[in-house]
C-alpha positions in Angstrom: 13.4 -13.8 -13.6 10.4 -11.6 -14.0 8.6 -11.0 -10.7 5.1 -10.1 -9.8 6.4 -6.7 -8.8 7.5 -6.4 -12.5 4.1 -7.5 -13.6 2.5 -4.8 -11.4 4.9 -2.1 -12.7 4.3 -3.2 -16.3 0.5 -3.1 -15.8 0.6 0.3 -14.2 2.8 1.8 -16.9 0.3 0.6 -19.5 -2.6 2.3 -17.7 -1.1 5.8 -17.1 -0.2 8.5 -19.7 2.4 11.3 -19.6 -0.3 13.9 -19.7 -1.6 12.4 -16.4 1.8 13.2 -14.8 1.6 16.8 -16.0 -1.9 17.2 -14.5 -1.4 15.5 -11.1 2.3 15.8 -10.2 3.3 18.6 -7.8 5.0 21.6 -9.3 8.8 21.5 -8.8 10.7 24.7 -8.5 13.9 22.9 -9.2 15.6 22.0 -12.5 13.7 18.7 -12.9 10.0 18.5 -12.7 8.2 15.6 -10.9 6.3 15.0 -14.2 9.5 14.5 -16.1 10.7 12.2 -13.4 7.6 10.0 -13.7 7.6 10.1 -17.5 11.2 9.0 -17.7 10.5 6.0 -15.5 7.5 5.1 -17.6 9.3 5.4 -20.9 12.4 3.4 -19.8 10.2 0.9 -17.9 12.9 0.8 -15.2 13.0 1.9 -11.6 15.9 4.2 -10.7 18.8 2.9 -8.6 18.7 6.1 -6.6 15.5 7.4 -5.0 15.2 11.0 -6.1 13.7 13.1 -3.2 11.1 14.4 -5.7 9.5 10.9 -5.6 8.4 11.6 -2.0 6.4 14.6 -3.2 4.8 12.5 -5.9 3.9 9.6 -3.6 2.3 12.0 -1.1 0.0 13.5 -3.8 -0.9 10.1 -5.1 -1.5 8.4 -1.8 -3.3 11.2 0.1 -4.5 13.5 -2.6 -7.5 13.6 -4.8 -8.3 15.1 -8.3 -9.6 18.6 -8.5 -12.4 17.7 -10.9 -14.8 14.7 -10.8 -14.1 14.0 -14.5 -10.5 13.3 -13.6 -11.2 10.5 -11.1 -10.4 7.7 -13.5 -7.2 9.2 -14.6 -6.2 9.9 -11.0 -6.7 6.3 -10.0 -4.3 5.2 -12.8 -1.8 7.8 -11.7 -2.1 6.6 -8.2 -1.6 3.0 -9.4 1.6 3.9 -11.2 3.0 5.7 -8.1 2.1 2.7 -5.9 3.8 0.3 -8.3 7.0 2.4 -8.3 6.9 2.7 -4.5 6.5 -1.0 -4.1 9.5 -1.7 -6.2 11.5 0.9 -4.3 10.6 -0.9 -1.1 11.4 -4.3 -2.5 14.9 -3.0 -3.3 15.4 -1.2 0.0 13.0 -2.0 2.8 14.8 0.6 4.9 13.0 3.3 2.9 10.0 2.6 5.2 10.3 6.0 7.0 10.0 7.9 3.8 8.0 5.6 1.5 5.3 4.7 3.9 4.3 1.1 3.6 0.8 1.3 4.9 0.1 4.2 2.5 1.5 2.3 -0.4 -0.7 -0.8 0.4 -3.8 1.2 1.0 -3.3 3.1 -2.2 -2.8 -0.1 -4.3 -5.9 -1.8 -2.8 -8.1 1.3 -3.5 -6.8 1.3 -7.1 -7.4 -2.3 -7.7 -11.0 -2.0 -6.5 -11.6 1.1 -8.5 -10.2 -0.4 -11.7 -11.8 -3.9 -11.1 -9.4 -5.8 -13.3 -9.1 -9.4 -12.1 -5.6 -9.6 -13.5 -4.4 -6.7 -11.5 -6.0 -8.1 -8.3 -4.3 -11.5 -9.0 -0.9 -9.7 -9.3 -1.5 -7.8 -6.0 -2.5 -10.9 -4.1 1.0 -12.2 -4.8 2.8 -8.9 -4.4 1.5 -8.0 -0.9 2.7 -11.2 0.9 6.1 -11.0 -0.9 6.5 -7.4 0.2 5.6 -8.4 3.8 8.3 -11.1 3.7 11.0 -8.8 2.5 10.2 -6.2 5.1 9.8 -8.7 7.9 13.3 -10.1 7.1 14.9 -6.6 7.0 16.8 -5.3 10.0 18.7 -2.0 9.9 22.2 -2.0 11.3 20.8 -0.7 14.5 18.5 -3.7 14.8 15.4 -1.5 14.3 12.4 -3.6 13.0 10.4 -2.3 10.1 7.0 -2.0 11.8 4.7 -1.4 8.8 4.7 -4.8 7.2 1.6 -6.2 8.8 -0.4 -3.8 6.6 0.9 -5.8 3.6 -0.8 -8.9 5.0 -4.2 -7.1 5.5 -3.9 -5.8 2.0 -3.3 -9.4 0.7 -6.4 -10.6 2.6 -8.5 -8.0 0.9 -7.3 -9.0 -2.5 -7.7 -12.7 -1.8 -11.3 -12.1 -0.8 -11.9 -10.1 -4.0 -10.7 -13.1 -5.9 -12.9 -15.4 -3.7 -9.8 -17.2 -2.7 -11.0 -17.7 0.9 -8.4 -20.3 1.8 -5.6 -17.8 1.0 -7.4 -15.1 2.9 -7.6 -17.3 6.0 -3.9 -18.2 5.7 -3.0 -14.5 5.5 -5.3 -13.7 8.5 -3.3 -16.2 10.6 0.0 -14.6 9.5 -1.4 -11.1 10.2 -2.4 -11.9 13.8 1.0 -13.5 14.4 2.9 -10.6 12.8 0.9 -8.0 14.7 1.8 -9.6 18.0 5.5 -9.9 17.0 5.7 -6.2 16.0 4.1 -5.1 19.3 6.9 -7.0 21.1 9.7 -5.6 19.1 8.8 -2.1 18.0 7.7 1.1 19.6 4.3 2.2 18.4 2.2 5.2 19.5 -1.2 3.7 20.2 -3.0 0.6 21.4 -5.3 0.0 18.5 -5.0 -3.4 16.7 -2.7 -3.0 13.6 -3.5 0.7 13.1 -1.5 1.5 16.3 1.6 0.1 14.6 2.3 3.2 12.6 3.4 6.7 13.2 1.8 7.6 9.8 -1.9 7.5 10.4 -3.5 9.9 8.0 -5.2 7.0 6.2 -6.5 5.5 9.5 -10.2 5.8 8.4 -9.5 4.5 4.9 -8.0 1.4 6.4 -11.0 0.9 8.7 -13.4 1.2 5.8 -11.4 -1.4 3.8 -11.2 -3.8 6.8 -15.0 -3.5 7.2 -15.4 -4.9 3.7 -14.0 -8.3 4.7 -17.0 -10.6 4.4 -15.6 -14.0 5.4 -18.4 -16.0 3.9 -16.9 -19.3 5.0 -16.8 -18.1 8.6 -13.1 -18.9 9.0 -12.0 -18.4 12.6 -8.7 -16.6 11.7 -10.5 -14.1 9.5 -13.2 -13.5 12.2 -10.4 -12.8 14.6 -9.0 -10.1 12.4 -12.4 -8.6 11.8 -13.3 -8.6 15.5 -10.0 -7.0 16.5 -10.2 -4.4 13.8 -13.8 -3.8 14.7 -12.7 -3.0 18.2 -10.2 -0.3 17.1 -10.8 2.9 19.1 -12.2 5.7 16.9 -10.0 8.3 18.4 -10.1 10.9 15.7 -11.2 14.3 17.0 -14.7 15.1 15.7 -15.3 11.7 14.2 -17.8 9.1 15.3 -17.4 5.3 15.2 
């Protein structure tokens, strides 16, 4: 059965072009270029069974990079969307990839792409994808019993997409799930900081991007659960050196 993850991947493959891979992918000194790796996945419309290490380089560029020229911004967003769709499918197949395919980066990247592209169909796909990814990762336990700690970010991403669709009932439901998940992860996982949600990750280079996204939550229906999330996120300590709240 075709899943919403497949819908996302199909949408992303239709948006990006092979020449985008050649422009934005990192140079690979090995026998296979990262651009060829991406082009092969796009042409076959299939996610590889084995995660080639070159993907981690590609994901890093897409999720934390930017285009060299302003004229390339639209193309870069679509490259970023493709990479996010591939990463989401990798995580769906193997949630234990969390330490190398960083969940909060993937979620942040996909939300940013959806808002830049402003396609209601894409947003509707993602509002289904994010909670499904959260469920898969919540249920995952490594043989050691280690809990995947990134999945609450999926719920925040789902809230953002639900609000963009003006589905405030769904946003409120996800807000309740988010607060509960955040409390659970704090009990079960080690985390480096004390900030709500954003302290649940060792991978914090998108800290400020997440705060900006969270501030966009409007909650026009004044739902208590959404207000709780907004208040808690608003109280996050702005601890970045040289940055003001």
